[in-house]
N, C-alpha and C positions, 0 to 999 in steps of 0.2 A: 521882682526878683533879679533885676538887672540882666535878663537874658536879651539877646539881640532879637529884634522883630524879624521874623522870617516869612511874613505874608499870610499867616494863618489867623483869621478872625472868626470868632464865634458870634453869631447873631441869634435872635429868637427864631425858632422854627415857624413854619406856616402851620399854626395850630388847627386850621380848618382841614388842611390836607392830612395832618397827623390824626385827627379824629376820624376822618374818612378811611384812613388806612386800617382802622380797627372796626370798621363798619358802623361807626357812630355818625350822627349828623353834626356838621360843623356850621356855626353861625358867627358872623362878625358884626358887632354893633358899630354904627357910625355916630350915634347920639344917644343920650340917656333916655330920651322919649321913646326909643324903640324897645327898651328893656321889658316893660310890663307886657306889651302885646306878644313879644317873642317868647317870654316865659309861659304865657297862657297857651300859645301855639305848641310849644314843646310838651307841655303837660297834656294837652288834648291829643297830640300825636302819639305819645308814649315812646318808649325806647330810650336810647342813650343819646344825649345831646351835649355838645361842648359849646360854650359861648365865649368868644374872644371879645373881651371888653377893654378898650383902651382906658388907661387911668392917667389923669392929669395930676402930676405930683408937684406942680408949681406952688401950691399953697402949703405944702407940708412944713417948710421952714417956718413960715409965719405962725401956723397953728401950733405945731409941736414944740418949737423952740422959743417962741415969744408969748403967744396968747395963753397956752396951757399952763406954763409956770406961773404967769401972773394970776391966772384964775385960781390956782391951787396953793398959792403961797401961804394962805391963812388956814389951811386944813390941817 
């Protein structure tokens, strides 16, 4: 909107601390291999759990803008 930058930047919150502020359990994944055991642990423990899972968007352009149109052009 052509406003001058005055030093205010918004970033993602710390979702783990955010969950804990509502008395939920917060978990952060560092690899996809951790997901299934963590889900089972959350189910076994019960209660409210929030899982912070990083997402790699690097292949979105390839898949959504190149491969998908090619695969669906004859549909």
